[in-house]
C-alpha positions in Angstrom: 186.0 315.9 132.9 189.3 315.7 130.9 190.2 312.4 129.2 193.8 313.5 129.0 196.5 312.0 131.2 196.7 314.0 134.4 199.8 315.9 135.4 201.3 316.8 138.7 200.7 315.1 142.0 198.3 312.1 141.8 195.4 312.0 144.1 195.0 308.9 146.4 193.7 306.0 144.3 191.3 304.7 147.0 189.3 306.3 149.8 186.7 305.0 152.3 184.1 307.3 153.7 184.4 308.2 157.4 181.3 306.1 158.3 182.6 303.0 156.4 186.2 303.4 157.9 184.8 303.7 161.4 182.5 300.7 161.0 185.4 298.5 159.6 187.8 299.6 162.3 185.2 298.7 165.0 184.4 295.3 163.4 180.8 296.4 162.6 178.9 294.9 159.7 179.4 296.6 156.3 177.7 295.7 153.0 179.1 296.8 149.6 176.8 297.9 146.8 177.7 298.3 143.2 177.0 301.5 141.2 176.4 300.4 137.6 172.7 300.3 138.5 173.1 304.0 139.0 175.2 304.8 136.0 173.9 302.3 133.4 170.9 300.3 134.8 168.0 302.7 135.2 166.6 305.9 133.7 167.7 309.3 134.9 164.1 310.5 135.1 161.4 309.6 137.7 159.5 306.4 137.2 155.8 306.0 138.0 156.2 302.6 139.8 153.2 300.3 140.5 151.2 301.1 143.6 151.9 297.7 145.2 155.6 298.4 144.8 155.4 301.8 146.4 153.3 300.3 149.2 155.9 297.6 149.9 158.9 300.0 149.6 157.9 303.1 151.6 161.3 304.7 151.0 161.0 304.8 147.3 161.0 308.5 146.3 158.9 308.8 143.1 160.1 312.4 142.7 163.7 311.4 142.2 165.4 310.1 139.1 164.9 306.3 139.1 168.6 305.6 139.2 169.1 307.8 142.3 165.9 306.5 144.0 167.2 302.9 143.5 170.5 303.7 145.1 168.8 305.2 148.0 166.4 302.3 148.7 169.2 299.8 148.4 171.2 301.7 151.0 168.1 301.9 153.2 167.5 298.2 153.0 171.1 297.6 154.3 170.6 300.0 157.2 167.2 298.6 158.0 168.8 295.2 158.6 171.6 296.5 160.9 174.6 297.1 158.6 176.4 300.1 157.1 176.0 300.5 153.3 179.1 301.1 151.2 178.1 302.1 147.7 181.3 301.9 145.5 182.0 304.0 142.5 184.9 306.0 140.9 184.8 309.8 141.2 187.4 311.8 139.2 189.7 308.9 139.1 189.5 308.0 142.8 187.8 304.8 144.0 185.2 305.7 146.7 184.0 303.2 149.2 180.9 304.7 150.7 179.4 307.7 148.9 177.9 310.7 150.6 174.5 311.9 149.5 176.1 314.6 147.4 178.5 312.1 145.8 175.6 309.7 145.1 173.7 312.5 143.4 176.8 313.5 141.4 177.4 310.0 140.1 173.7 309.7 139.2 173.9 312.9 137.2 177.2 312.2 135.5 176.5 312.8 131.8 179.0 310.3 130.4 179.8 307.8 133.1 182.3 305.0 132.5 181.2 301.3 133.0 184.1 300.0 135.0 185.0 296.3 135.2 188.3 294.8 136.4 190.3 295.7 133.4 189.1 299.3 133.5 190.0 300.4 137.0 193.6 301.4 136.5 193.1 303.1 133.1 190.1 305.0 134.5 192.0 306.2 137.5 194.8 307.4 135.1 192.2 309.3 133.0 190.4 310.5 136.1 187.1 309.2 135.0 183.9 309.0 136.9 181.9 305.8 136.5 180.0 302.9 138.0 181.6 299.7 139.1 180.3 296.4 137.8 180.0 293.3 140.0 183.5 292.2 139.2 185.1 295.6 140.0 183.0 296.0 143.2 184.1 292.5 144.4 187.8 293.4 143.9 187.4 296.8 145.6 185.4 295.3 148.5 188.2 292.8 149.1 190.8 295.6 149.0 188.7 297.5 151.6 188.2 294.5 153.8 184.4 294.2 153.1 183.4 290.5 153.0 179.7 290.8 151.9 178.3 292.5 148.8 174.7 292.7 147.6 173.7 293.0 143.9 170.8 292.1 141.7 172.2 289.4 139.4 175.7 288.5 138.5 177.1 288.2 135.0 178.2 284.8 133.6 178.5 282.8 130.4 176.5 284.3 127.6 174.3 282.3 125.3 175.9 281.0 122.1 179.3 281.0 123.9 180.5 278.2 121.7 180.3 280.5 118.6 181.5 283.7 120.4 183.3 283.2 123.7 181.8 285.8 126.1 182.3 285.1 129.8 181.8 287.8 132.4 184.7 289.0 134.6 182.3 288.6 137.5 183.1 284.9 137.6 186.9 285.6 137.7 186.4 288.1 140.5 184.3 285.7 142.5 187.0 283.0 142.1 189.9 285.2 143.2 188.6 287.5 146.0 187.3 286.6 149.4 183.8 288.2 149.2 180.4 286.7 149.5 178.1 288.0 146.7 174.4 287.9 147.5 172.4 287.9 144.3 169.3 286.6 142.6 171.5 284.1 140.8 172.7 285.2 137.4 170.9 287.3 134.9 168.4 285.2 132.9 169.8 286.4 129.6 172.8 284.1 130.2 173.4 280.4 129.7 172.7 279.5 133.3 173.8 275.9 133.1 177.2 276.9 131.6 177.5 279.6 134.2 177.1 277.1 137.0 179.6 274.8 135.4 182.2 277.6 135.2 181.6 278.6 138.8 182.2 274.9 139.8 185.3 274.7 137.7 186.7 277.8 139.4 185.9 276.4 142.9 183.3 279.0 143.8 180.6 277.5 146.1 177.1 278.5 145.1 174.8 278.4 148.1 171.1 278.6 147.8 169.4 280.9 150.4 166.2 279.0 151.2 166.3 277.5 147.7 167.7 274.3 146.3 167.6 275.5 142.7 169.6 278.3 141.0 167.6 281.5 140.8 167.0 283.1 137.4 167.2 286.8 138.3 163.6 288.1 137.9 162.0 284.7 137.4 161.5 281.8 139.8 164.4 279.3 140.1 164.8 276.5 137.5 164.2 273.2 139.2 166.6 271.6 136.7 169.5 273.7 138.0 170.1 272.0 141.3 172.5 273.4 143.9 174.8 271.4 146.0 174.4 273.6 149.1 171.4 275.3 150.8 171.1 277.4 154.0 168.0 278.5 155.8 169.3 281.5 157.7 171.8 284.3 157.7 173.5 282.8 160.7 173.9 279.4 158.9 175.3 281.2 155.9 177.8 283.1 158.1 179.0 279.8 159.6 179.4 278.2 156.2 181.3 281.1 154.9 183.6 281.1 157.9 184.5 277.5 157.2 185.0 278.2 153.5 187.4 281.1 154.2 189.4 279.1 156.8 190.2 276.6 154.0 190.0 278.8 150.9 191.0 282.3 152.2 191.3 283.9 148.7 188.1 282.6 147.1 184.7 284.1 147.1 181.2 282.6 147.3 177.8 283.2 145.8 174.8 283.2 148.0 171.8 282.9 145.7 168.3 284.1 146.8 165.3 283.8 144.5 163.4 286.9 143.4 160.5 287.4 145.9 157.4 285.5 144.7 155.3 288.6 144.8 157.5 290.2 142.1 158.8 287.3 140.1 158.0 287.4 136.4 156.6 284.5 134.4 159.6 282.6 133.0 158.0 281.8 129.6 157.0 285.4 129.0 160.4 286.7 130.1 162.1 284.2 127.8 160.0 285.4 124.8 161.0 289.0 125.5 164.6 288.0 125.8 164.5 286.1 122.5 163.2 289.2 120.7 165.9 291.4 122.3 168.7 288.9 121.4 167.6 289.0 117.8 167.6 292.8 117.8 171.0 292.9 119.4 172.4 290.5 116.7 170.8 292.6 113.9 172.4 295.7 115.2 175.8 294.1 115.7 175.9 294.7 119.5 178.6 292.7 121.2 180.7 292.4 124.3 180.1 294.6 127.2 177.3 296.4 125.4 175.1 293.3 125.1 173.9 293.1 128.7 172.7 296.7 129.2 171.0 296.6 125.7 169.1 293.4 126.5 168.1 294.6 130.0 167.0 298.0 128.6 165.0 296.4 125.8 163.2 294.1 128.2 162.5 296.9 130.6 161.0 299.0 127.7 158.7 296.1 126.6 155.0 295.7 127.3 155.5 294.7 130.9 158.6 296.9 131.3 157.6 298.6 134.6 156.9 295.2 136.2 160.4 294.2 135.1 161.9 297.2 136.7 159.8 296.6 139.9 161.1 293.0 140.0 164.7 294.2 139.6 164.4 296.7 142.4 162.5 294.3 144.7 165.1 291.6 144.4 167.9 294.1 144.9 166.3 295.3 148.2 165.7 291.7 149.3 169.4 290.8 148.6 170.6 293.9 150.4 168.6 292.8 153.5 170.0 289.3 153.4 173.5 290.6 152.9 173.2 292.9 155.9 171.9 290.0 158.0 174.8 287.8 156.9 177.3 290.6 157.6 175.8 291.2 161.0 176.0 287.4 161.8 179.6 287.3 160.6 180.5 290.4 162.7 
């Protein structure tokens, strides 16, 4: 694909699939899904997942590349809970809301995909790039399409050592400025979680625990020290709370935080040790900015318990997709 500026008539910048357009027009529940897990989060080769994971996730296809298999089981989790999945990506410079099977495979195979956050969408459209949308970009596109609920693994936030090197994810800006509920397992554990919660509070983003009173730590159990102001026990309760929020703050998002399922949660101390090693290596290599998160996640996934880390990531993604679908259904 050319990186030169295009010439001639520009293609439409934005397109919904027929299924997503029809669902939105009928007021049916739709759940957005991001695509950086496809383009940057998982290997492009099959993974031999643990037997208990395969037993619990019958639609995992071990013959497929892991990135494509993950996209498929996330979409299946949304459908299984009564909503239409809308995986969002950019294909040849056009934002696609809802990918066909063929488009999903093409994005998964793309040799040099772009990682697209808020700042990158316009330039990538101009260059006719193909790439995966981050949480921030997916939130913005969801709002543009009229999708109110989005499921992901964990959001970005304030990075550790932020006082020495200011590194704050655009995910927080997107949440504060777009009326979308993001369902996640809190924020990625490689972040400064206390600082992330402080910034979300300062930006006016409600953080709501889904059957938890403490902030989840991605693949580890929630930290009891990180208490949340709000908690809900059901998708219907979450939908009612969100309705009240949007009547008063119609342009602001919300974070619905669900803990990683107990069955798959990793030991927090062990995860912290692996993270410390990965952080030191990133510093030694001079890795900074947008490259830090994928490097750290990749390093941890390649560690001694790497396959269990991947299993925890995928299990929480499916769990979040199911809750998001239930919330979207209750809202519809």
